[in-house]
N, C-alpha and C positions, 0 to 999 in steps of 0.2 A: 688649173690653179694659177692664178695671177698674184704677183706681189708688186705692190706699188713701188715706184722708183724711190720714194722717200723711205719706205720700210726696208727695201733692199739695201740702201745705203746705210741705214742705221744698223742693220744686221751685220753688214760688212765691217762697220766700225767696232761693233761689239766683239766680233771674231778677231779683229786686229788687236784689240786690247788684250784679249786672252792670249794670243800668240806673243805679244810683247811681254806679258807677265811670265809666260813659259820661258821666253828667251832670257829674261833676267835670272830666273832660277837656274837655267842651263849654264849660263855664263859663270855664275857664282860657283856652281858645282864643278865646272871645268877647272877654274882657277884653284879651288881648294883641293882638288884631286890630283893636280899636277905635282909630280915629285919635286922636292926642293933640294938643290945642292947650292946653287948660287942665287936662285930666285929668277934667273933669266927666263926660263921656260914659263913660269907663272906669269911674269910680266908680259910675255909674248902674246897672250890672249887679247884680242881686240874685237870690239863689237863694231862691225863695218856698217851695218844697216839694221834698222828695226824690222823684225819679221812682219809686223802689222803693216808697215808701209809697202813692203814687197807684195803682200797679199792684196792690199787695196789697189795697187797699180798693176796687179797681175804679172809682176816681174819675176825673173829668176836670177837671184843674186846670192852671193855668199853673205851671210849675216854675222858669222863669228869665224875668226881665223886666227892662226898662230903661225908666224913665218920663221920661227926659230929653226935653224937647220936640222936639229936633232929631234924635233917634236915627233916625227914619224917613228923613230926608234923608241921613244918613250911610250908612244901609243901602242907599240907592239910588245910592251912588257919588259923593255930593256932595264928598267930600274926595279930594284927590289922593293921600293916604296909603292910601286903600282904594277905588280907582276901581271895583272890581268889587262893592263893598258889603261887608257884614260877615257876615250870617247864612248865606247860601247857601254862600260859600266855606268858612266855618268848619264847617258841617255836612258838606260834602264831605270836608274834611281830617280831621275828627274820626272819621268813619266808617271811615277807613282806618287799620289798626293800625300 
């Protein structure tokens, strides 16, 4: 089964668009699910690279990150506002349309 180069590139672009849309939903959900005391942890979420671009270039990069020193504690349920953590519940929620 052969796929023309043009068809393959178009398929890859379509997949990249889908991943970019997923990333936007994921990022929004991460921010809104992050506990708020000062707002610093929410503001710490950054989109470093578009998922679609990473896929198109077959790269392995971090696409969303949060460098706030205590984000790991928050993700382990340290806050009563998010006792189940942040990332895993958000991934589960974002996967479902």
